VEXROTOR-158299 format. One line per field, with one value per residue (C-alpha): residue number from 1; residue in three letters; x, y, z. Coordinates in steps of 0.02 Angstrom, whole numbers, plus 32768, in hexadecimal, padded with zeros to 4 digits. Each point is the difference from the previous one (the first is absolute). Layout:
# VEXROTOR-158299
pos = NUM | ...
code = ALA | ...
px = X | ...
py = Y | ...
pz = Z | ...
END
This chain:
# VEXROTOR-158299
pos = 1 | 2 | 3 | 4 | 5 | 6 | 7 | 8 | 9 | 10 | 11 | 12 | 13 | 14 | 15 | 16 | 17 | 18 | 19 | 20 | 21 | 22 | 23 | 24 | 25 | 26 | 27 | 28 | 29 | 30 | 31 | 32 | 33 | 34 | 35 | 36 | 37 | 38 | 39 | 40 | 41 | 42 | 43 | 44 | 45 | 46 | 47 | 48 | 49 | 50 | 51 | 52 | 53 | 54 | 55 | 56 | 57 | 58 | 59 | 60 | 61 | 62 | 63 | 64 | 65 | 66 | 67 | 68 | 69 | 70 | 71 | 72 | 73 | 74 | 75 | 76 | 77 | 78 | 79 | 80 | 81 | 82 | 83 | 84 | 85 | 86 | 87 | 88 | 89 | 90 | 91 | 92 | 93 | 94 | 95 | 96 | 97 | 98 | 99 | 100 | 101 | 102 | 103 | 104 | 105 | 106 | 107 | 108 | 109 | 110 | 111 | 112 | 113 | 114 | 115 | 116 | 117 | 118 | 119 | 120 | 121 | 122 | 123 | 124 | 125 | 126 | 127 | 128 | 129 | 130 | 131 | 132 | 133 | 134 | 135 | 136 | 137 | 138 | 139 | 140 | 141 | 142 | 143 | 144 | 145 | 146 | 147 | 148 | 149 | 150 | 151 | 152 | 153 | 154 | 155 | 156 | 157 | 158 | 159 | 160 | 161 | 162 | 163 | 164 | 165 | 166 | 167 | 168 | 169 | 170 | 171 | 172 | 173 | 174 | 175 | 176 | 177 | 178 | 179 | 180 | 181 | 182 | 183 | 184 | 185 | 186 | 187 | 188 | 189 | 190 | 191 | 192 | 193 | 194 | 195 | 196 | 197 | 198 | 199 | 200 | 201 | 202 | 203 | 204 | 205 | 206 | 207 | 208 | 209 | 210 | 211 | 212 | 213 | 214 | 215 | 216 | 217 | 218 | 219 | 220 | 221 | 222 | 223 | 224 | 225 | 226 | 227 | 228 | 229 | 230 | 231 | 232 | 233 | 234 | 235 | 236 | 237 | 238 | 239 | 240 | 241 | 242 | 243 | 244 | 245 | 246 | 247 | 248 | 249 | 250 | 251 | 252 | 253 | 254 | 255 | 256 | 257 | 258 | 259 | 260 | 261 | 262 | 263 | 264 | 265 | 266 | 267 | 268 | 269 | 270 | 271 | 272 | 273 | 274 | 275 | 276 | 277 | 278 | 279 | 280 | 281 | 282 | 283 | 284 | 285 | 286 | 287 | 288 | 289 | 290 | 291 | 292 | 293 | 294 | 295 | 296 | 297 | 298 | 299 | 300 | 301 | 302 | 303 | 304
code = MET | LEU | GLY | ALA | GLY | ALA | TRP | GLY | SER | THR | LEU | ALA | GLY | LEU | ALA | GLN | GLU | ASN | GLU | HIS | GLN | VAL | ALA | VAL | TRP | SER | ARG | CYS | SER | GLU | ILE | GLY | LEU | LYS | THR | ILE | VAL | HIS | ASN | ALA | ASP | LEU | VAL | ILE | SER | ALA | ILE | SER | MET | LYS | GLY | VAL | ARG | GLU | VAL | ILE | ALA | GLU | VAL | ARG | SER | SER | LEU | SER | PRO | GLU | THR | ILE | VAL | VAL | THR | ALA | THR | LYS | GLY | LEU | ASP | SER | ALA | SER | GLY | THR | ALA | ILE | ALA | LEU | PRO | LEU | LEU | PRO | SER | GLN | LEU | TRP | GLN | PHE | ALA | CYS | PRO | ASN | HIS | ALA | VAL | THR | VAL | LEU | SER | GLY | PRO | ASN | LEU | SER | GLN | GLU | ILE | ALA | GLN | GLY | LEU | PRO | ALA | ALA | SER | VAL | VAL | ALA | SER | ALA | ASP | THR | GLN | ALA | ALA | GLU | GLN | VAL | GLN | ALA | VAL | LEU | SER | SER | SER | ARG | PHE | ARG | VAL | TYR | THR | ASN | SER | ASP | SER | LEU | GLY | VAL | GLU | LEU | GLY | GLY | ALA | LEU | LYS | ASN | VAL | ILE | ALA | ILE | ALA | VAL | GLY | ALA | CYS | ASP | GLY | LEU | GLN | LEU | GLY | THR | ASN | ALA | LYS | ALA | ALA | LEU | VAL | THR | ARG | GLY | LEU | ALA | GLU | MET | ILE | ARG | ILE | GLY | THR | TYR | TRP | GLY | ALA | LYS | ALA | GLU | THR | PHE | TYR | GLY | LEU | SER | GLY | LEU | GLY | ASP | LEU | LEU | ALA | THR | CYS | ASN | SER | ALA | LEU | SER | ARG | ASN | TYR | GLN | VAL | GLY | TYR | GLY | LEU | ALA | HIS | GLY | GLN | ASN | LEU | SER | GLU | VAL | LEU | ALA | GLN | ILE | LYS | GLY | THR | ALA | GLU | GLY | VAL | ASN | THR | THR | GLN | VAL | LEU | VAL | GLN | LEU | ALA | HIS | GLN | GLN | THR | ILE | SER | VAL | PRO | ILE | SER | ALA | LEU | VAL | SER | GLN | LEU | LEU | GLN | GLY | LYS | ILE | THR | PRO | GLN | ALA | ALA | VAL | ALA | ALA | LEU | MET | LEU | ARG | ASP | SER | ARG | PRO | GLU | GLY
px = 3469 | 7FAA | 8038 | 8044 | 8071 | 80C6 | 8025 | 7F68 | 8010 | 80CC | 7FCF | 7F7C | 8084 | 807D | 7F8C | 7FC6 | 80BB | 7FE5 | 7F72 | 7F7F | 7F45 | 7FEC | 7F71 | 800E | 7F81 | 7FFA | 7F7C | 7FE1 | 7FF6 | 7F4D | 800C | 7FDC | 806E | 7F95 | 800B | 80B6 | 8039 | 7F9A | 804E | 80AA | 808A | 8056 | 7FC4 | 807C | 7FC3 | 8080 | 7F5F | 803D | 7FD6 | 7F5F | 7FB0 | 802E | 7F63 | 7F8B | 8066 | 7FFF | 7F40 | 7FBA | 8068 | 8012 | 7F5C | 8046 | 80B4 | 8016 | 8030 | 80A3 | 802D | 80A5 | 7FE7 | 8095 | 800E | 8082 | 7FBE | 807A | 7FAC | 7F99 | 7F36 | 7FBF | 7F45 | 8055 | 7FFC | 8024 | 7FC4 | 80AF | 7FBD | 7FBE | 8065 | 8071 | 806D | 7FB9 | 8020 | 7FBE | 7F4A | 8001 | 8022 | 7F7D | 7F80 | 803C | 802C | 801F | 8062 | 80B6 | 8041 | 808E | 8080 | 8060 | 8083 | 80A8 | 8087 | 7F73 | 7FF0 | 7F95 | 802E | 80B5 | 7FCF | 7F6B | 80AD | 803D | 8089 | 803B | 7FAA | 7FCC | 7F64 | 7FC3 | 7F55 | 7FD0 | 7F81 | 7FED | 7FD3 | 80A2 | 7FBC | 7F79 | 809D | 8064 | 7F78 | 7FE6 | 80D4 | 7FFB | 7F77 | 8066 | 80B9 | 8050 | 80BA | 7FF1 | 7F86 | 804E | 7F78 | 8023 | 7F99 | 7FE4 | 7F9C | 800D | 7F5E | 7FF8 | 80B1 | 7FF0 | 7F78 | 8019 | 80AE | 7FB5 | 7F7F | 806D | 8099 | 7F8E | 7FFE | 80AF | 8017 | 7F8B | 808B | 8093 | 7FA3 | 7FF7 | 80C6 | 8026 | 7F97 | 8041 | 80BF | 8038 | 806B | 8039 | 8043 | 7F4C | 7FA3 | 8083 | 7FBF | 7F4B | 7FE7 | 806C | 7F85 | 7F7C | 801F | 801A | 7F29 | 7FD1 | 8050 | 7FB3 | 7F5E | 8012 | 8026 | 7F93 | 7F71 | 805B | 8054 | 80BB | 809A | 8061 | 7F63 | 8031 | 80A8 | 7FC4 | 7FAB | 7F6A | 8047 | 80B9 | 7FF4 | 7F57 | 802A | 809B | 7FB0 | 7F79 | 807E | 806B | 7F8D | 7F94 | 7F8E | 7FC4 | 7F58 | 8024 | 80BF | 7FAC | 7F77 | 809C | 8060 | 7F75 | 7FC8 | 80D3 | 7FC8 | 7F91 | 7F64 | 7F70 | 7FB6 | 7F75 | 808B | 806C | 7F87 | 7FA1 | 809E | 801B | 7FBA | 7FC6 | 7FD5 | 8099 | 7FDA | 806E | 7F87 | 7F91 | 8060 | 804B | 7F68 | 7FC5 | 80B6 | 8002 | 7F6C | 8014 | 80B0 | 7FC8 | 7F88 | 8079 | 8092 | 8069 | 809F | 7FDF | 8073 | 8004 | 7F51 | 7FBB | 8049 | 7FD4 | 7F5D | 7FF2 | 8062 | 7F70 | 7F77 | 806C | 802B | 80BF | 8061 | 808A | 808C | 7FB1 | 7FE1 | 80CD | 8013 | 7F94 | 804C | 80BB | 7FC3 | 7FCC | 803B | 80AA | 7FF7 | 8042 | 7FF7 | 7F76
py = 9D48 | 7FBC | 8063 | 80A9 | 7FE6 | 8013 | 7F5D | 8007 | 80C5 | 7FE4 | 7F74 | 8070 | 8072 | 7F9A | 7FC7 | 80BE | 8026 | 7F7A | 8068 | 7F62 | 804D | 7FE1 | 8010 | 7FE5 | 7FCA | 8005 | 7FEF | 80D3 | 8001 | 802B | 7F9D | 7F50 | 7F65 | 7FAF | 8097 | 800B | 7F58 | 8000 | 7FE5 | 8014 | 7FAA | 7FD2 | 8000 | 801C | 7FDD | 805F | 7FE2 | 7FC0 | 7F3D | 8019 | 805F | 7F7D | 7F93 | 807D | 8066 | 7F6F | 7FD8 | 80B5 | 8007 | 7F57 | 8006 | 8097 | 7FC9 | 7FF7 | 7F51 | 8035 | 806F | 7FC6 | 800B | 803B | 7FDF | 8072 | 7FCB | 7FA7 | 7F89 | 7F64 | 7FEC | 7FFB | 7FCE | 7F57 | 7FC3 | 7F4D | 7FD5 | 7FDB | 7FD0 | 80D5 | 8076 | 8043 | 806C | 80B6 | 7FBC | 7F53 | 8066 | 805E | 7F67 | 7F9D | 8084 | 8031 | 7F63 | 8035 | 808C | 8013 | 8028 | 8035 | 8037 | 8093 | 7FF2 | 802B | 8075 | 8098 | 80A0 | 806A | 8098 | 7FEF | 7FD2 | 808B | 806F | 7FDA | 7F72 | 7F7A | 7F5B | 7F3F | 7F9A | 7F50 | 7FDB | 7F3E | 7F8D | 7F69 | 8063 | 8040 | 8066 | 8067 | 800C | 8054 | 8080 | 8037 | 8015 | 8073 | 8057 | 802C | 8002 | 809B | 803F | 800E | 7F60 | 7F66 | 7F6B | 7F39 | 7F84 | 7F4D | 7F80 | 7FC2 | 8068 | 7FA0 | 8017 | 80BB | 8023 | 7FA7 | 806D | 807D | 7FD5 | 7F95 | 808E | 8067 | 7F7D | 7FF9 | 80C4 | 801A | 7F95 | 805D | 8098 | 7FC8 | 7FBD | 80BD | 8040 | 7FA4 | 8034 | 7F33 | 803B | 7FDF | 7F56 | 7FC2 | 8066 | 7F9F | 7F45 | 8041 | 8030 | 7F72 | 7F7C | 8056 | 8004 | 7F38 | 7FFE | 8061 | 7F6E | 7F75 | 8037 | 802B | 7F61 | 7F99 | 8064 | 7FDF | 808D | 7FF7 | 8021 | 8073 | 805C | 8056 | 8028 | 8084 | 80A4 | 7FD4 | 7F8E | 803F | 80A9 | 8021 | 7FBB | 806C | 80A5 | 7FDC | 7FD7 | 8091 | 809C | 8063 | 801C | 7F46 | 7FF5 | 7F54 | 803A | 8087 | 7F85 | 7FA9 | 8084 | 8046 | 7F7B | 7FF2 | 80A4 | 7FD6 | 802D | 7F92 | 7FC9 | 8074 | 8092 | 7FDC | 7FE3 | 809A | 8063 | 7FA8 | 802D | 7F90 | 7F4B | 7F84 | 7F61 | 7F85 | 8029 | 7F9C | 7F84 | 7FE3 | 7FA8 | 7FB3 | 7FB8 | 7FB5 | 7FAC | 7F8B | 7FF8 | 7F9A | 7FAC | 7FB3 | 7FE7 | 808A | 8033 | 80C6 | 8027 | 80BB | 801A | 7FAC | 8068 | 80A9 | 7FC8 | 7FED | 80B7 | 8058 | 7FA8 | 801E | 7F71 | 800F | 8090 | 8023 | 7FE1 | 7F56 | 7FDE | 8019 | 7F92 | 7F5E | 8022 | 7FDE | 7F76 | 7FA1 | 7F44 | 7FF7 | 7FB7 | 8015 | 80A7 | 7FCD
pz = 6EEF | 80B0 | 8094 | 8014 | 8096 | 7FE8 | 7F92 | 7F8D | 7FE8 | 7FBF | 7FA2 | 7FAD | 7FDB | 7FB5 | 7F83 | 7FD4 | 8005 | 7F5D | 7FCB | 8007 | 803F | 80AA | 8079 | 80B1 | 8087 | 80AF | 8095 | 7FE4 | 7F4C | 7FA4 | 7F84 | 802D | 7FF1 | 7F6D | 7F92 | 803C | 7FAD | 7F69 | 7F6A | 8058 | 7FAB | 809B | 80BA | 8083 | 80B8 | 8099 | 807B | 8097 | 803F | 803D | 7F7F | 7F7B | 8000 | 8017 | 7F6A | 7F92 | 8024 | 7FAF | 7F6F | 7FC7 | 7F9A | 7FAF | 7FBD | 7F38 | 7FC5 | 7FE4 | 8096 | 8065 | 80AB | 805B | 80BE | 8060 | 80A6 | 8082 | 8076 | 8031 | 7FFD | 80B0 | 7FD0 | 7FB6 | 80B7 | 7FFA | 7F7C | 7F9E | 7F5B | 7FED | 7FBB | 8065 | 7FA6 | 7FA2 | 7F47 | 8039 | 8028 | 7F67 | 7F97 | 8070 | 7FCF | 7F46 | 7FCD | 7F4B | 8004 | 8024 | 80AD | 8011 | 80A6 | 8030 | 8076 | 8044 | 806C | 7FCF | 8097 | 7FA9 | 804F | 7FA5 | 7F53 | 800E | 801D | 7F52 | 8050 | 7F94 | 8049 | 7FA8 | 8017 | 7FA8 | 7FBA | 8009 | 7F9D | 7FA8 | 7F5D | 7FDA | 7F82 | 8083 | 8076 | 7F64 | 7FDC | 80B7 | 8004 | 7F5E | 806A | 807D | 7FD3 | 7FEE | 802C | 80C0 | 8005 | 7FAF | 800E | 7FDD | 7FE4 | 804F | 7FE4 | 80C5 | 8048 | 808F | 8037 | 7FC5 | 805A | 80A9 | 8000 | 8007 | 808D | 8067 | 801A | 804C | 809A | 8007 | 7FF6 | 809F | 804F | 7FC1 | 803F | 80A9 | 7FF4 | 7FBD | 807D | 8085 | 7FB5 | 8004 | 7F8D | 7F4A | 8011 | 8055 | 7F61 | 7F7B | 8061 | 8004 | 7F45 | 7FE1 | 8062 | 7FD4 | 7F5D | 8014 | 8048 | 7F5B | 7F9C | 8064 | 800C | 7F48 | 7FC7 | 8050 | 7FBF | 7F51 | 7FE3 | 7FB2 | 8081 | 7F7B | 8004 | 809D | 7FE4 | 7F86 | 800C | 802F | 809B | 802F | 7FB6 | 803A | 80BA | 7FFA | 7FDD | 8082 | 8082 | 8006 | 7FD6 | 8070 | 7F78 | 8008 | 8079 | 8032 | 803A | 805B | 8066 | 8047 | 8022 | 8064 | 8055 | 803C | 804A | 805D | 7FA8 | 7FFB | 7F5B | 7FEB | 8020 | 7F76 | 7F80 | 802F | 7FCA | 7F5B | 7F79 | 7F94 | 801E | 803C | 7FB5 | 8067 | 808E | 7FB6 | 7F95 | 80A4 | 8050 | 7F54 | 7FE6 | 80AC | 7FF9 | 7F53 | 8029 | 80AD | 7F9E | 7F79 | 808B | 7FA3 | 8083 | 7FF6 | 80B5 | 7FC7 | 7FC5 | 8099 | 8077 | 7F9D | 800C | 80C3 | 800F | 7F8B | 8094 | 807B | 8053 | 7FFB | 800F | 7F72 | 8081 | 801D | 7F44 | 7FF9 | 8084 | 7FA1 | 7F57 | 805B | 807D | 7F63 | 7FE8 | 7FB6 | 7F4E | 7F5C | 7F89 | 7F89
END
């Protein structure tokens, strides 16, 4: 297990409950990365997006030939810059560096605190390698954590990353006390935006109606446990981004994801009105109230 944060620790606990031998690595570990991954059947990466490239560079030569990589990171790679052909998602970074290994994606409506408390949850493991996905499914599945498989790893991974951007917007909506109608509209139009982006990049539209898309979106947009929701909520209460992030435990991946997404959407002329306004909000270029007004005053158009 790479990453000893809330999510990494929770996943390690699920595997241990199924009587698997688990070694956990963090930046505070006395044991080195190469030692941790040596001879591992499964390497689960639950580190923040900013650390993915560095960790891959260190472990890639130490993986056993049969090791399956599971990425549980939800974000976009800012280091890809404007080179669209380069990997943007965590699984693509792993696959690019480890072309002979099976790489899988784990994503879903999984608030780690609830799972750690023993509450029931479901998730999705996706890969083009069906056998690898089923192996990961067997390792993590239990009576309280149901794991499904999916072959659309791109859609599953994008769903987990993009919903964080919408969660920031919904947090701001709740922070402004705009009501249930506004929140429902924002979540629904946010899902449409996620599907528009995902299908443009080659994902299947139906994947976004599953656990890793709509499911994760609903969980993240309806819980104060969500760090990305907390970002929007704090901004709506007059705090600046630095103040909000200083109060949050862990990484709010949606902050970085928003900037990368908006840049790529602009380059590829994809309409992302909600994400674009979230980007301006995070940069302090617009107030939450002005962002709401901008959405409400957009040109009339058919739903779609």
